[in-house]
CHARMM internal coordinates of N, CA and C (Angstrom, degrees):
IC EDIT
DIST 1 N 1 CA 1.4363
DIST 1 CA 1 C 1.5210
ANGL 1 N 1 CA 1 C 110.99
DIST 1 C 2 N 1.3236
ANGL 1 CA 1 C 2 N 117.66
DIHE 1 N 1 CA 1 C 2 N -34.44
DIST 2 N 2 CA 1.4406
ANGL 1 C 2 N 2 CA 120.36
DIHE 1 CA 1 C 2 N 2 CA 172.10
DIST 2 CA 2 C 1.5176
ANGL 2 N 2 CA 2 C 115.58
DIHE 1 C 2 N 2 CA 2 C 75.59
DIST 2 C 3 N 1.3057
ANGL 2 CA 2 C 3 N 118.58
DIHE 2 N 2 CA 2 C 3 N 30.52
DIST 3 N 3 CA 1.4529
ANGL 2 C 3 N 3 CA 120.97
DIHE 2 CA 2 C 3 N 3 CA 178.60
DIST 3 CA 3 C 1.5162
ANGL 3 N 3 CA 3 C 108.65
DIHE 2 C 3 N 3 CA 3 C -97.63
DIST 3 C 4 N 1.3474
ANGL 3 CA 3 C 4 N 115.42
DIHE 3 N 3 CA 3 C 4 N 128.43
DIST 4 N 4 CA 1.4566
ANGL 3 C 4 N 4 CA 120.42
DIHE 3 CA 3 C 4 N 4 CA 178.08
DIST 4 CA 4 C 1.5217
ANGL 4 N 4 CA 4 C 109.33
DIHE 3 C 4 N 4 CA 4 C -75.56
DIST 4 C 5 N 1.3113
ANGL 4 CA 4 C 5 N 114.94
DIHE 4 N 4 CA 4 C 5 N 160.50
DIST 5 N 5 CA 1.4562
ANGL 4 C 5 N 5 CA 119.82
DIHE 4 CA 4 C 5 N 5 CA -174.66
DIST 5 CA 5 C 1.5179
ANGL 5 N 5 CA 5 C 113.32
DIHE 4 C 5 N 5 CA 5 C -64.41
DIST 5 C 6 N 1.3230
ANGL 5 CA 5 C 6 N 118.90
DIHE 5 N 5 CA 5 C 6 N -18.61
DIST 6 N 6 CA 1.4597
ANGL 5 C 6 N 6 CA 121.11
DIHE 5 CA 5 C 6 N 6 CA 179.75
DIST 6 CA 6 C 1.5267
ANGL 6 N 6 CA 6 C 112.57
DIHE 5 C 6 N 6 CA 6 C -90.87
DIST 6 C 7 N 1.3068
ANGL 6 CA 6 C 7 N 118.48
DIHE 6 N 6 CA 6 C 7 N 1.14
DIST 7 N 7 CA 1.4588
ANGL 6 C 7 N 7 CA 122.17
DIHE 6 CA 6 C 7 N 7 CA -173.87
DIST 7 CA 7 C 1.5214
ANGL 7 N 7 CA 7 C 113.03
DIHE 6 C 7 N 7 CA 7 C -101.73
DIST 7 C 8 N 1.3299
ANGL 7 CA 7 C 8 N 118.15
DIHE 7 N 7 CA 7 C 8 N 46.14
DIST 8 N 8 CA 1.4624
ANGL 7 C 8 N 8 CA 120.05
DIHE 7 CA 7 C 8 N 8 CA -178.42
DIST 8 CA 8 C 1.5252
ANGL 8 N 8 CA 8 C 110.94
DIHE 7 C 8 N 8 CA 8 C -62.76
DIST 8 C 9 N 1.3204
ANGL 8 CA 8 C 9 N 117.25
DIHE 8 N 8 CA 8 C 9 N -37.67
DIST 9 N 9 CA 1.4670
ANGL 8 C 9 N 9 CA 119.62
DIHE 8 CA 8 C 9 N 9 CA 179.61
DIST 9 CA 9 C 1.5248
ANGL 9 N 9 CA 9 C 110.91
DIHE 8 C 9 N 9 CA 9 C -62.89
DIST 9 C 10 N 1.3195
ANGL 9 CA 9 C 10 N 115.94
DIHE 9 N 9 CA 9 C 10 N -42.41
DIST 10 N 10 CA 1.4690
ANGL 9 C 10 N 10 CA 120.95
DIHE 9 CA 9 C 10 N 10 CA 178.59
DIST 10 CA 10 C 1.5336
ANGL 10 N 10 CA 10 C 110.18
DIHE 9 C 10 N 10 CA 10 C -64.38
DIST 10 C 11 N 1.3308
ANGL 10 CA 10 C 11 N 116.40
DIHE 10 N 10 CA 10 C 11 N -44.21
DIST 11 N 11 CA 1.4641
ANGL 10 C 11 N 11 CA 120.60
DIHE 10 CA 10 C 11 N 11 CA -179.23
DIST 11 CA 11 C 1.5296
ANGL 11 N 11 CA 11 C 111.09
DIHE 10 C 11 N 11 CA 11 C -62.48
DIST 11 C 12 N 1.3211
ANGL 11 CA 11 C 12 N 116.35
DIHE 11 N 11 CA 11 C 12 N -43.39
DIST 12 N 12 CA 1.4659
ANGL 11 C 12 N 12 CA 119.86
DIHE 11 CA 11 C 12 N 12 CA 179.39
DIST 12 CA 12 C 1.5280
ANGL 12 N 12 CA 12 C 111.54
DIHE 11 C 12 N 12 CA 12 C -67.05
DIST 12 C 13 N 1.3244
ANGL 12 CA 12 C 13 N 117.13
DIHE 12 N 12 CA 12 C 13 N -38.30
DIST 13 N 13 CA 1.4695
ANGL 12 C 13 N 13 CA 120.94
DIHE 12 CA 12 C 13 N 13 CA 178.72
DIST 13 CA 13 C 1.5275
ANGL 13 N 13 CA 13 C 110.68
DIHE 12 C 13 N 13 CA 13 C -63.83
DIST 13 C 14 N 1.3223
ANGL 13 CA 13 C 14 N 116.92
DIHE 13 N 13 CA 13 C 14 N -41.60
DIST 14 N 14 CA 1.4653
ANGL 13 C 14 N 14 CA 120.51
DIHE 13 CA 13 C 14 N 14 CA 178.39
DIST 14 CA 14 C 1.5329
ANGL 14 N 14 CA 14 C 111.00
DIHE 13 C 14 N 14 CA 14 C -65.34
DIST 14 C 15 N 1.3186
ANGL 14 CA 14 C 15 N 116.32
DIHE 14 N 14 CA 14 C 15 N -40.87
DIST 15 N 15 CA 1.4593
ANGL 14 C 15 N 15 CA 120.32
DIHE 14 CA 14 C 15 N 15 CA 177.96
DIST 15 CA 15 C 1.5233
ANGL 15 N 15 CA 15 C 110.31
DIHE 14 C 15 N 15 CA 15 C -63.51
DIST 15 C 16 N 1.3263
ANGL 15 CA 15 C 16 N 117.08
DIHE 15 N 15 CA 15 C 16 N -44.13
DIST 16 N 16 CA 1.4621
ANGL 15 C 16 N 16 CA 120.12
DIHE 15 CA 15 C 16 N 16 CA 179.57
DIST 16 CA 16 C 1.5243
ANGL 16 N 16 CA 16 C 111.27
DIHE 15 C 16 N 16 CA 16 C -62.23
DIST 16 C 17 N 1.3170
ANGL 16 CA 16 C 17 N 117.33
DIHE 16 N 16 CA 16 C 17 N -39.62
DIST 17 N 17 CA 1.4710
ANGL 16 C 17 N 17 CA 121.18
DIHE 16 CA 16 C 17 N 17 CA 178.06
DIST 17 CA 17 C 1.5344
ANGL 17 N 17 CA 17 C 110.12
DIHE 16 C 17 N 17 CA 17 C -61.70
DIST 17 C 18 N 1.3181
ANGL 17 CA 17 C 18 N 116.74
DIHE 17 N 17 CA 17 C 18 N -43.02
DIST 18 N 18 CA 1.4621
ANGL 17 C 18 N 18 CA 121.15
DIHE 17 CA 17 C 18 N 18 CA 178.50
DIST 18 CA 18 C 1.5251
ANGL 18 N 18 CA 18 C 110.86
DIHE 17 C 18 N 18 CA 18 C -62.42
DIST 18 C 19 N 1.3240
ANGL 18 CA 18 C 19 N 116.68
DIHE 18 N 18 CA 18 C 19 N -44.78
DIST 19 N 19 CA 1.4644
ANGL 18 C 19 N 19 CA 121.15
DIHE 18 CA 18 C 19 N 19 CA 179.70
DIST 19 CA 19 C 1.5335
ANGL 19 N 19 CA 19 C 110.41
DIHE 18 C 19 N 19 CA 19 C -62.00
DIST 19 C 20 N 1.3184
ANGL 19 CA 19 C 20 N 116.91
DIHE 19 N 19 CA 19 C 20 N -44.12
DIST 20 N 20 CA 1.4676
ANGL 19 C 20 N 20 CA 120.54
DIHE 19 CA 19 C 20 N 20 CA 179.39
DIST 20 CA 20 C 1.5223
ANGL 20 N 20 CA 20 C 111.34
DIHE 19 C 20 N 20 CA 20 C -61.65
DIST 20 C 21 N 1.3159
ANGL 20 CA 20 C 21 N 116.89
DIHE 20 N 20 CA 20 C 21 N -40.78
DIST 21 N 21 CA 1.4669
ANGL 20 C 21 N 21 CA 120.77
DIHE 20 CA 20 C 21 N 21 CA 178.33
DIST 21 CA 21 C 1.5236
ANGL 21 N 21 CA 21 C 110.48
DIHE 20 C 21 N 21 CA 21 C -64.08
DIST 21 C 22 N 1.3234
ANGL 21 CA 21 C 22 N 116.49
DIHE 21 N 21 CA 21 C 22 N -42.16
DIST 22 N 22 CA 1.4673
ANGL 21 C 22 N 22 CA 120.22
DIHE 21 CA 21 C 22 N 22 CA 177.96
DIST 22 CA 22 C 1.5304
ANGL 22 N 22 CA 22 C 111.16
DIHE 21 C 22 N 22 CA 22 C -63.04
DIST 22 C 23 N 1.3165
ANGL 22 CA 22 C 23 N 117.02
DIHE 22 N 22 CA 22 C 23 N -39.46
DIST 23 N 23 CA 1.4686
ANGL 22 C 23 N 23 CA 120.78
DIHE 22 CA 22 C 23 N 23 CA -178.40
DIST 23 CA 23 C 1.5195
ANGL 23 N 23 CA 23 C 112.54
DIHE 22 C 23 N 23 CA 23 C -66.11
DIST 23 C 24 N 1.3295
ANGL 23 CA 23 C 24 N 116.79
DIHE 23 N 23 CA 23 C 24 N -28.59
DIST 24 N 24 CA 1.4680
ANGL 23 C 24 N 24 CA 119.92
DIHE 23 CA 23 C 24 N 24 CA 177.79
DIST 24 CA 24 C 1.5279
ANGL 24 N 24 CA 24 C 110.29
DIHE 23 C 24 N 24 CA 24 C -62.01
DIST 24 C 25 N 1.3249
ANGL 24 CA 24 C 25 N 115.28
DIHE 24 N 24 CA 24 C 25 N -39.68
DIST 25 N 25 CA 1.4510
ANGL 24 C 25 N 25 CA 120.49
DIHE 24 CA 24 C 25 N 25 CA 174.12
DIST 25 CA 25 C 1.5148
ANGL 25 N 25 CA 25 C 116.47
DIHE 24 C 25 N 25 CA 25 C 73.70
DIST 25 C 26 N 1.3142
ANGL 25 CA 25 C 26 N 118.63
DIHE 25 N 25 CA 25 C 26 N 9.17
DIST 26 N 26 CA 1.4679
ANGL 25 C 26 N 26 CA 120.15
DIHE 25 CA 25 C 26 N 26 CA -178.50
DIST 26 CA 26 C 1.5299
ANGL 26 N 26 CA 26 C 110.97
DIHE 25 C 26 N 26 CA 26 C -92.89
DIST 26 C 27 N 1.3486
ANGL 26 CA 26 C 27 N 114.69
DIHE 26 N 26 CA 26 C 27 N 63.64
DIST 27 N 27 CA 1.4589
ANGL 26 C 27 N 27 CA 120.79
DIHE 26 CA 26 C 27 N 27 CA -179.56
DIST 27 CA 27 C 1.5234
ANGL 27 N 27 CA 27 C 108.71
DIHE 26 C 27 N 27 CA 27 C -152.60
DIST 27 C 28 N 1.2968
ANGL 27 CA 27 C 28 N 114.66
DIHE 27 N 27 CA 27 C 28 N 166.07
DIST 28 N 28 CA 1.4588
ANGL 27 C 28 N 28 CA 119.16
DIHE 27 CA 27 C 28 N 28 CA 177.15
DIST 28 CA 28 C 1.5298
ANGL 28 N 28 CA 28 C 109.29
DIHE 27 C 28 N 28 CA 28 C -73.42
DIST 28 C 29 N 1.3038
ANGL 28 CA 28 C 29 N 115.34
DIHE 28 N 28 CA 28 C 29 N 165.06
DIST 29 N 29 CA 1.4656
ANGL 28 C 29 N 29 CA 120.03
DIHE 28 CA 28 C 29 N 29 CA 177.95
DIST 29 CA 29 C 1.5219
ANGL 29 N 29 CA 29 C 110.24
DIHE 28 C 29 N 29 CA 29 C -61.92
DIST 29 C 30 N 1.3083
ANGL 29 CA 29 C 30 N 117.37
DIHE 29 N 29 CA 29 C 30 N -38.82
DIST 30 N 30 CA 1.4696
ANGL 29 C 30 N 30 CA 122.17
DIHE 29 CA 29 C 30 N 30 CA 178.39
DIST 30 CA 30 C 1.5283
ANGL 30 N 30 CA 30 C 110.53
DIHE 29 C 30 N 30 CA 30 C -61.42
DIST 30 C 31 N 1.3365
ANGL 30 CA 30 C 31 N 117.20
DIHE 30 N 30 CA 30 C 31 N -46.07
DIST 31 N 31 CA 1.4598
ANGL 30 C 31 N 31 CA 121.35
DIHE 30 CA 30 C 31 N 31 CA 178.55
DIST 31 CA 31 C 1.5298
ANGL 31 N 31 CA 31 C 110.94
DIHE 30 C 31 N 31 CA 31 C -63.92
DIST 31 C 32 N 1.3205
ANGL 31 CA 31 C 32 N 115.93
DIHE 31 N 31 CA 31 C 32 N -41.11
DIST 32 N 32 CA 1.4651
ANGL 31 C 32 N 32 CA 120.57
DIHE 31 CA 31 C 32 N 32 CA 179.87
DIST 32 CA 32 C 1.5242
ANGL 32 N 32 CA 32 C 110.43
DIHE 31 C 32 N 32 CA 32 C -63.58
DIST 32 C 33 N 1.3089
ANGL 32 CA 32 C 33 N 116.82
DIHE 32 N 32 CA 32 C 33 N -41.21
DIST 33 N 33 CA 1.4619
ANGL 32 C 33 N 33 CA 120.37
DIHE 32 CA 32 C 33 N 33 CA 179.22
DIST 33 CA 33 C 1.5205
ANGL 33 N 33 CA 33 C 111.36
DIHE 32 C 33 N 33 CA 33 C -63.44
DIST 33 C 34 N 1.3323
ANGL 33 CA 33 C 34 N 116.73
DIHE 33 N 33 CA 33 C 34 N -43.87
DIST 34 N 34 CA 1.4628
ANGL 33 C 34 N 34 CA 120.59
DIHE 33 CA 33 C 34 N 34 CA 178.73
DIST 34 CA 34 C 1.5301
ANGL 34 N 34 CA 34 C 110.57
DIHE 33 C 34 N 34 CA 34 C -63.34
DIST 34 C 35 N 1.3210
ANGL 34 CA 34 C 35 N 116.33
DIHE 34 N 34 CA 34 C 35 N -40.71
DIST 35 N 35 CA 1.4514
ANGL 34 C 35 N 35 CA 120.34
DIHE 34 CA 34 C 35 N 35 CA 178.91
DIST 35 CA 35 C 1.5248
ANGL 35 N 35 CA 35 C 111.21
DIHE 34 C 35 N 35 CA 35 C -67.89
DIST 35 C 36 N 1.3216
ANGL 35 CA 35 C 36 N 116.41
DIHE 35 N 35 CA 35 C 36 N -36.69
DIST 36 N 36 CA 1.4651
ANGL 35 C 36 N 36 CA 121.32
DIHE 35 CA 35 C 36 N 36 CA 176.24
DIST 36 CA 36 C 1.5317
ANGL 36 N 36 CA 36 C 110.33
DIHE 35 C 36 N 36 CA 36 C -61.85
DIST 36 C 37 N 1.3256
ANGL 36 CA 36 C 37 N 116.29
DIHE 36 N 36 CA 36 C 37 N -44.72
DIST 37 N 37 CA 1.4625
ANGL 36 C 37 N 37 CA 120.38
DIHE 36 CA 36 C 37 N 37 CA 177.07
DIST 37 CA 37 C 1.5231
ANGL 37 N 37 CA 37 C 111.40
DIHE 36 C 37 N 37 CA 37 C -61.22
DIST 37 C 38 N 1.3239
ANGL 37 CA 37 C 38 N 116.47
DIHE 37 N 37 CA 37 C 38 N -40.38
DIST 38 N 38 CA 1.4592
ANGL 37 C 38 N 38 CA 121.01
DIHE 37 CA 37 C 38 N 38 CA 177.22
DIST 38 CA 38 C 1.5285
ANGL 38 N 38 CA 38 C 109.58
DIHE 37 C 38 N 38 CA 38 C -61.69
DIST 38 C 39 N 1.3235
ANGL 38 CA 38 C 39 N 116.80
DIHE 38 N 38 CA 38 C 39 N -42.47
DIST 39 N 39 CA 1.4579
ANGL 38 C 39 N 39 CA 121.25
DIHE 38 CA 38 C 39 N 39 CA 178.62
DIST 39 CA 39 C 1.5186
ANGL 39 N 39 CA 39 C 112.00
DIHE 38 C 39 N 39 CA 39 C -62.10
DIST 39 C 40 N 1.3225
ANGL 39 CA 39 C 40 N 116.07
DIHE 39 N 39 CA 39 C 40 N -41.08
DIST 40 N 40 CA 1.4689
ANGL 39 C 40 N 40 CA 119.22
DIHE 39 CA 39 C 40 N 40 CA 177.35
DIST 40 CA 40 C 1.5224
ANGL 40 N 40 CA 40 C 110.88
DIHE 39 C 40 N 40 CA 40 C -61.75
DIST 40 C 41 N 1.3088
ANGL 40 CA 40 C 41 N 116.74
DIHE 40 N 40 CA 40 C 41 N -41.27
DIST 41 N 41 CA 1.4625
ANGL 40 C 41 N 41 CA 121.55
DIHE 40 CA 40 C 41 N 41 CA 178.53
DIST 41 CA 41 C 1.5292
ANGL 41 N 41 CA 41 C 110.28
DIHE 40 C 41 N 41 CA 41 C -64.13
DIST 41 C 42 N 1.3255
ANGL 41 CA 41 C 42 N 116.48
DIHE 41 N 41 CA 41 C 42 N -42.67
DIST 42 N 42 CA 1.4589
ANGL 41 C 42 N 42 CA 120.76
DIHE 41 CA 41 C 42 N 42 CA 178.65
DIST 42 CA 42 C 1.5286
ANGL 42 N 42 CA 42 C 110.74
DIHE 41 C 42 N 42 CA 42 C -64.57
DIST 42 C 43 N 1.3139
ANGL 42 CA 42 C 43 N 116.69
DIHE 42 N 42 CA 42 C 43 N -40.31
DIST 43 N 43 CA 1.4568
ANGL 42 C 43 N 43 CA 121.60
DIHE 42 CA 42 C 43 N 43 CA 178.56
DIST 43 CA 43 C 1.5276
ANGL 43 N 43 CA 43 C 110.00
DIHE 42 C 43 N 43 CA 43 C -62.24
DIST 43 C 44 N 1.3017
ANGL 43 CA 43 C 44 N 117.07
DIHE 43 N 43 CA 43 C 44 N -43.01
DIST 44 N 44 CA 1.4634
ANGL 43 C 44 N 44 CA 122.19
DIHE 43 CA 43 C 44 N 44 CA 178.41
DIST 44 CA 44 C 1.5266
ANGL 44 N 44 CA 44 C 110.31
DIHE 43 C 44 N 44 CA 44 C -62.79
DIST 44 C 45 N 1.3284
ANGL 44 CA 44 C 45 N 117.28
DIHE 44 N 44 CA 44 C 45 N -40.45
DIST 45 N 45 CA 1.4643
ANGL 44 C 45 N 45 CA 120.98
DIHE 44 CA 44 C 45 N 45 CA 178.40
DIST 45 CA 45 C 1.5292
ANGL 45 N 45 CA 45 C 110.36
DIHE 44 C 45 N 45 CA 45 C -62.61
DIST 45 C 46 N 1.3271
ANGL 45 CA 45 C 46 N 117.35
DIHE 45 N 45 CA 45 C 46 N -41.66
DIST 46 N 46 CA 1.4662
ANGL 45 C 46 N 46 CA 121.44
DIHE 45 CA 45 C 46 N 46 CA 177.26
DIST 46 CA 46 C 1.5186
ANGL 46 N 46 CA 46 C 110.44
DIHE 45 C 46 N 46 CA 46 C -63.16
DIST 46 C 47 N 1.3126
ANGL 46 CA 46 C 47 N 116.13
DIHE 46 N 46 CA 46 C 47 N -44.41
DIST 47 N 47 CA 1.4599
ANGL 46 C 47 N 47 CA 120.72
DIHE 46 CA 46 C 47 N 47 CA 179.38
DIST 47 CA 47 C 1.5341
ANGL 47 N 47 CA 47 C 110.97
DIHE 46 C 47 N 47 CA 47 C -61.57
DIST 47 C 48 N 1.3258
ANGL 47 CA 47 C 48 N 116.45
DIHE 47 N 47 CA 47 C 48 N -41.84
DIST 48 N 48 CA 1.4651
ANGL 47 C 48 N 48 CA 120.89
DIHE 47 CA 47 C 48 N 48 CA 178.87
DIST 48 CA 48 C 1.5268
ANGL 48 N 48 CA 48 C 111.32
DIHE 47 C 48 N 48 CA 48 C -62.22
DIST 48 C 49 N 1.3316
ANGL 48 CA 48 C 49 N 116.24
DIHE 48 N 48 CA 48 C 49 N -42.93
DIST 49 N 49 CA 1.4624
ANGL 48 C 49 N 49 CA 120.88
DIHE 48 CA 48 C 49 N 49 CA 179.13
DIST 49 CA 49 C 1.5266
ANGL 49 N 49 CA 49 C 109.95
DIHE 48 C 49 N 49 CA 49 C -61.99
DIST 49 C 50 N 1.3223
ANGL 49 CA 49 C 50 N 116.20
DIHE 49 N 49 CA 49 C 50 N -46.75
DIST 50 N 50 CA 1.4663
ANGL 49 C 50 N 50 CA 120.18
DIHE 49 CA 49 C 50 N 50 CA -178.95
DIST 50 CA 50 C 1.5263
ANGL 50 N 50 CA 50 C 111.58
DIHE 49 C 50 N 50 CA 50 C -64.72
DIST 50 C 51 N 1.3167
ANGL 50 CA 50 C 51 N 117.40
DIHE 50 N 50 CA 50 C 51 N -39.77
DIST 51 N 51 CA 1.4664
ANGL 50 C 51 N 51 CA 120.52
DIHE 50 CA 50 C 51 N 51 CA 177.56
DIST 51 CA 51 C 1.5286
ANGL 51 N 51 CA 51 C 111.14
DIHE 50 C 51 N 51 CA 51 C -63.51
DIST 51 C 52 N 1.3258
ANGL 51 CA 51 C 52 N 115.88
DIHE 51 N 51 CA 51 C 52 N -40.83
DIST 52 N 52 CA 1.4580
ANGL 51 C 52 N 52 CA 120.21
DIHE 51 CA 51 C 52 N 52 CA 178.46
DIST 52 CA 52 C 1.5292
ANGL 52 N 52 CA 52 C 110.48
DIHE 51 C 52 N 52 CA 52 C -62.94
DIST 52 C 53 N 1.3175
ANGL 52 CA 52 C 53 N 116.66
DIHE 52 N 52 CA 52 C 53 N -44.00
DIST 53 N 53 CA 1.4679
ANGL 52 C 53 N 53 CA 120.70
DIHE 52 CA 52 C 53 N 53 CA 179.79
DIST 53 CA 53 C 1.5295
ANGL 53 N 53 CA 53 C 110.67
DIHE 52 C 53 N 53 CA 53 C -65.67
DIST 53 C 54 N 1.3188
ANGL 53 CA 53 C 54 N 117.06
DIHE 53 N 53 CA 53 C 54 N -39.51
DIST 54 N 54 CA 1.4603
ANGL 53 C 54 N 54 CA 120.20
DIHE 53 CA 53 C 54 N 54 CA 177.92
DIST 54 CA 54 C 1.5249
ANGL 54 N 54 CA 54 C 110.13
DIHE 53 C 54 N 54 CA 54 C -61.92
DIST 54 C 55 N 1.3010
ANGL 54 CA 54 C 55 N 116.53
DIHE 54 N 54 CA 54 C 55 N -42.06
DIST 55 N 55 CA 1.4728
ANGL 54 C 55 N 55 CA 121.37
DIHE 54 CA 54 C 55 N 55 CA 178.40
DIST 55 CA 55 C 1.5216
ANGL 55 N 55 CA 55 C 110.27
DIHE 54 C 55 N 55 CA 55 C -61.29
DIST 55 C 56 N 1.3302
ANGL 55 CA 55 C 56 N 116.63
DIHE 55 N 55 CA 55 C 56 N -42.28
DIST 56 N 56 CA 1.4579
ANGL 55 C 56 N 56 CA 120.32
DIHE 55 CA 55 C 56 N 56 CA 179.49
DIST 56 CA 56 C 1.5272
ANGL 56 N 56 CA 56 C 111.13
DIHE 55 C 56 N 56 CA 56 C -63.99
DIST 56 C 57 N 1.3205
ANGL 56 CA 56 C 57 N 117.03
DIHE 56 N 56 CA 56 C 57 N -41.28
DIST 57 N 57 CA 1.4652
ANGL 56 C 57 N 57 CA 121.25
DIHE 56 CA 56 C 57 N 57 CA 178.83
DIST 57 CA 57 C 1.5212
ANGL 57 N 57 CA 57 C 110.22
DIHE 56 C 57 N 57 CA 57 C -64.40
DIST 57 C 58 N 1.3281
ANGL 57 CA 57 C 58 N 117.00
DIHE 57 N 57 CA 57 C 58 N -45.20
DIST 58 N 58 CA 1.4661
ANGL 57 C 58 N 58 CA 120.21
DIHE 57 CA 57 C 58 N 58 CA 179.04
DIST 58 CA 58 C 1.5239
ANGL 58 N 58 CA 58 C 111.10
DIHE 57 C 58 N 58 CA 58 C -61.49
DIST 58 C 59 N 1.3109
ANGL 58 CA 58 C 59 N 117.55
DIHE 58 N 58 CA 58 C 59 N -41.06
DIST 59 N 59 CA 1.4622
ANGL 58 C 59 N 59 CA 121.69
DIHE 58 CA 58 C 59 N 59 CA 177.75
DIST 59 CA 59 C 1.5206
ANGL 59 N 59 CA 59 C 109.72
DIHE 58 C 59 N 59 CA 59 C -61.88
DIST 59 C 60 N 1.3152
ANGL 59 CA 59 C 60 N 116.42
DIHE 59 N 59 CA 59 C 60 N -45.94
DIST 60 N 60 CA 1.4583
ANGL 59 C 60 N 60 CA 121.12
DIHE 59 CA 59 C 60 N 60 CA 179.05
DIST 60 CA 60 C 1.5265
ANGL 60 N 60 CA 60 C 111.09
DIHE 59 C 60 N 60 CA 60 C -60.53
DIST 60 C 61 N 1.3308
ANGL 60 CA 60 C 61 N 116.79
DIHE 60 N 60 CA 60 C 61 N -46.10
DIST 61 N 61 CA 1.4569
ANGL 60 C 61 N 61 CA 120.26
DIHE 60 CA 60 C 61 N 61 CA -179.42
DIST 61 CA 61 C 1.5208
ANGL 61 N 61 CA 61 C 111.71
DIHE 60 C 61 N 61 CA 61 C -64.57
DIST 61 C 62 N 1.3137
ANGL 61 CA 61 C 62 N 117.99
DIHE 61 N 61 CA 61 C 62 N -37.65
DIST 62 N 62 CA 1.4587
ANGL 61 C 62 N 62 CA 121.92
DIHE 61 CA 61 C 62 N 62 CA 177.73
DIST 62 CA 62 C 1.5267
ANGL 62 N 62 CA 62 C 111.15
DIHE 61 C 62 N 62 CA 62 C -65.90
DIST 62 C 63 N 1.3139
ANGL 62 CA 62 C 63 N 117.46
DIHE 62 N 62 CA 62 C 63 N -35.77
DIST 63 N 63 CA 1.4659
ANGL 62 C 63 N 63 CA 121.37
DIHE 62 CA 62 C 63 N 63 CA 177.87
DIST 63 CA 63 C 1.5273
ANGL 63 N 63 CA 63 C 109.97
DIHE 62 C 63 N 63 CA 63 C -69.02
DIST 63 C 64 N 1.3222
ANGL 63 CA 63 C 64 N 116.69
DIHE 63 N 63 CA 63 C 64 N -36.27
DIST 64 N 64 CA 1.4599
ANGL 63 C 64 N 64 CA 121.08
DIHE 63 CA 63 C 64 N 64 CA 180.00
DIST 64 CA 64 C 1.5277
ANGL 64 N 64 CA 64 C 110.46
DIHE 63 C 64 N 64 CA 64 C -68.07
DIST 64 C 65 N 1.3303
ANGL 64 CA 64 C 65 N 117.51
DIHE 64 N 64 CA 64 C 65 N -33.37
DIST 65 N 65 CA 1.4730
ANGL 64 C 65 N 65 CA 122.14
DIHE 64 CA 64 C 65 N 65 CA -179.35
DIST 65 CA 65 C 1.5291
ANGL 65 N 65 CA 65 C 112.03
DIHE 64 C 65 N 65 CA 65 C -75.17
DIST 65 C 66 N 1.3292
ANGL 65 CA 65 C 66 N 116.31
DIHE 65 N 65 CA 65 C 66 N -23.61
DIST 66 N 66 CA 1.4755
ANGL 65 C 66 N 66 CA 120.24
DIHE 65 CA 65 C 66 N 66 CA -175.72
DIST 66 CA 66 C 1.5103
ANGL 66 N 66 CA 66 C 112.72
DIHE 65 C 66 N 66 CA 66 C -75.01
END
COOR INIT
IC SEED 1 N 1 CA 1 C
IC BUILD
């Protein structure tokens, strides 16, 4: 997918576009399945970005407490 860790807005926008396309429903089952898989991958990328940011915040907060 090629999204950098700072591109959460881009990742979410791409995921939303995929979801909107799926909701239209004007595609074959094969196309819908491929798009669904793409959406899952995009969702995972968003989750990874958020987890990374959470880790950075926790590290920062732990340094502030020390």
